[in-house]
C-alpha positions, 0 to 999 in steps of 0.5 A: 174630619178637618173643620171647613171654614164658615162661609157667611155668604152662602145660606146654611140649613142649620143657620136658617133653622136657627133664624126660624127659631129666633136664634142669633147664630146666623148671617144676613144671607140665612135671615134672608132665606128664613124671611122668605120661608116665613112669607110662604109659611107664616106659622113656620116659627111655631112649626119649628118650635113644635118640632123641638117640643116633639124632640124633647118628648121623644128623648124622655120617652126613650129614657123611660124605656131604658134607652140612655144613649143618643146620637143626634144626627144633623143636630144643628145649632144649639138652642134652648132645650138641647138633647143633652139637657133633656136627656140628662134631666131625665137620667144623669147617666145619659150620654149624647153625641151631636153630629153635624156637617155644618161648621157653625153648628159644631163650633157653637155646640162645642162652646156650649158643652165644654168638657162634659164627659157625657157629651161630645160634638162630632163634625160628620156627614150623616150620609156616612154612617161608617165614618160617623160611628167610628169617630174616636170622640163618639166612641168614647161616649157612646157604647154601640153595644148598648141600646142607642137612640138615633135621632134624625130631626128635620134633616132627612128631608135634605137627602133625596131618595136613592142609594145614598139615603138607603145605605145611610139608613141601613148603616145605622140600623145594622150598627146599633144594638137590639132595643135601639130606636130610630126617631125621625121628624120630616117635612111634609106638604099634606096640609099646604102642598103649594106653600111647601113646594115654594119652600122646597123651590127656595131651598133648591135654589140655595143648593140645598135640596128639600124633599118633602115626603108623604106618609107612605114615603116617610114610613118607608124610612123605617124599613127594618124597624118596628114602628112604636105607637102611635106610628106615623103621625103629625108632630103634635100627635106624637105622645103630647104632654098632658098640659099641651094645648089640644091641636085642632088640625095637626096636619097644619104643622107640616111635620111627620114624626115616627119612632122605630125600635130595632 
């Protein structure tokens, strides 16, 4: 796929997320959207960081259970504690493919990774699993005949329900080997639906629809996968580290997390 030009005048979900994490790879238009989100959800920075933390826990969990390959879909702009850093710290033989449709994310990820043969960055649309998984760069790093973790963190809430989403999910499920994992984090409005609705309306007006899902709708994304313990939970409840501070009300983090095994 030819890399499209970067448009600094239109907000990008990857760059907005980078701004929420305190990153520097974003433009004024992205910071404007991030600022509005912070008005609606003042804790959004902590929520974004908690989402990164659960990604790290999922990666370590996968390696501990024998899954050493990762396809990080909608991987976004690199920040501290990227998937490959966590995976390689847990197992130097791990392999990681980053996939994003945003040219900014791809550009900075390639700069960060350099020529490490254990990693690759692919410009691709996660809604097209056939094209993504057939990419020569990805296939040079990822052996789909071996268990692979498909990571979809903070990205599926940008895809509405319908045939496109269903086909994408089934495409990845059918392509990976037995023992593979699907790990998803997703926006939900349970604890503060009014605030989340305002954020969704803001995204919708930027041309990027945001579709928060409740627990039942989120669990349906794992059709054909066996959810592993503890099932569908709010982010802080998914295998917290022993030294993590207890979270009194994890629903306030407005994020659902689940991991399924094929």
